[in-house]
N, C-alpha and C positions, 0 to 999 in steps of 0.2 A: 270159667272164665268172668265172668260179671261177680262173683267173688270175691278172683284175680287180683280183677281192676281196682275191686273196689279198699281193696286190705293193701292194691300198693297205691293208690293215693293218698291214704289215712298214713301215711309213713311209717306203713307195720315190717318188721324186719322178719325171717324166719319162716318166711309163707308158707314156702316146700314145707317147711316143717309141720306147718299145723294144716299143711293141703295132703298129705301121705298118709296118716291113717285112716284119715278120715275118704279118702280116695280107696283105699284099700279096703277099708268097711262097705261100699257101698259093693265095690268088685265081688266080694265075699259074700254078699247077700244076695247078688243077683246069682252066681253061680248055687248056690246052695237052693234055690226057688229055683232055678232050671232044671237041678239032677236032683229035687226032692227030697233036698237033706246030708244024701249022700255022699262024704266027708273026700269019699276016696277018689269021683269023680268032680265032683269040684275041684280038687285041690289040680285035678290036673289039665282040670278048663284056665284054671290062673297059669299053667306052668307054673306047677308047687308041684313036693310030695305031698303027703296025708300029714306028714309030720311040718312037717309048715305052715300049712294052714292048720294047725293044731296050736304050735307055739305065735301065732298071730291074732289067733279067737283069743288067745289067754293075752298078748301084750295089749289089747282095745279095751279089753276086760267085757270079753265077750265071753255066753253061755257054753261050753266045751260039753257038748250030749254022747 
């Protein structure tokens, strides 16, 4: 919330476009940590299929193991 308020106060636009990859990255890390790196389980926790998680990792330029 603080980040969003700062961005808006600075007159930034497309704030959600900037925030969404950051939020997804945080959620992916949390899910992978929670499952010990098991992608299928992490994807399920996020409400995605495993292929979606793999695609998101690629989009975020994250290592796909």
